[in-house]
C-alpha positions in Angstrom: 233.7 99.6 134.2 232.2 102.5 132.2 232.9 106.1 133.2 229.2 107.0 133.8 225.8 105.2 134.2 224.6 105.8 130.7 222.6 103.8 128.2 221.9 104.0 124.5 225.3 105.4 123.7 227.3 104.5 120.6 230.8 103.1 120.5 233.3 103.2 117.7 237.0 102.9 117.1 239.5 104.1 114.6 242.3 101.9 115.6 243.3 99.1 118.0 244.0 101.4 121.0 241.1 103.8 121.5 237.4 103.2 121.8 235.1 106.2 121.7 231.7 106.4 123.5 229.2 109.0 122.2 226.2 110.6 123.8 223.5 108.4 125.4 220.9 108.8 128.1 221.6 109.1 131.8 218.9 108.4 134.4 218.7 108.8 138.1 220.4 106.0 140.1 217.8 106.5 142.8 215.8 103.2 142.7 213.3 104.6 145.2 212.2 107.4 142.8 208.6 107.1 141.6 209.4 108.3 138.1 212.8 107.9 136.5 214.3 111.3 135.7 217.1 111.5 133.2 218.6 113.5 130.3 220.2 113.0 126.9 224.0 113.3 126.9 226.4 115.3 124.8 229.5 113.7 126.4 232.1 111.9 124.4 234.6 109.6 126.2 237.8 108.0 124.8 238.9 104.7 126.4 242.6 103.9 126.1 243.0 100.1 125.9 246.7 100.3 126.8 246.3 102.5 129.9 242.8 101.1 130.9 241.6 104.7 131.4 238.9 107.1 130.1 239.3 110.7 129.0 236.4 113.1 128.4 236.7 114.6 124.9 235.0 117.5 123.2 231.2 117.0 123.4 228.7 116.4 120.6 227.1 119.6 119.3 223.7 118.4 120.6 222.6 115.8 123.1 221.7 112.6 121.4 221.2 108.9 122.2 221.6 105.8 120.0 223.3 107.6 117.1 225.3 105.2 115.0 228.9 106.3 114.6 231.5 104.9 112.1 235.1 105.8 111.5 236.4 106.5 108.0 239.6 108.3 106.9 240.4 110.1 110.1 236.9 111.1 111.1 233.9 109.7 112.9 230.5 110.0 111.1 227.3 109.7 113.1 223.7 109.7 111.8 220.3 109.6 113.3 219.7 109.0 116.9 217.2 110.3 119.5 217.6 113.9 120.7 214.4 113.8 123.0 212.2 110.9 124.0 210.1 109.4 121.2 211.7 111.5 118.5 214.3 110.6 115.8 216.9 113.0 114.5 217.8 113.7 110.9 221.2 114.9 112.0 224.6 113.9 110.7 227.7 114.7 112.9 231.2 114.6 111.6 234.2 114.8 114.0 237.8 114.7 112.9 240.5 113.4 115.2 243.4 115.7 116.0 247.0 114.8 116.6 246.4 113.3 120.0 248.4 110.3 121.3 
């Protein structure tokens, strides 16, 4: 199970233990709502495949959905994405991993 009801997030991994989930879009779980309300996410989660547990990490600098992230030489690189509905971002995010387990 995922840590939050979110769609359009990106997933990437730098090794065989951790999977990172970036951003996305969260909408109201209320199925009776006339109009779906939601928001773009800044959250980053790390899933530990050995412990079967999620940990919330430092957030993205800006909320963004569907940004493509790739891992290279100790850092995640993300480009593009959707910061608001029907708009595309020209952003590039770079996040280095610290000395975490």
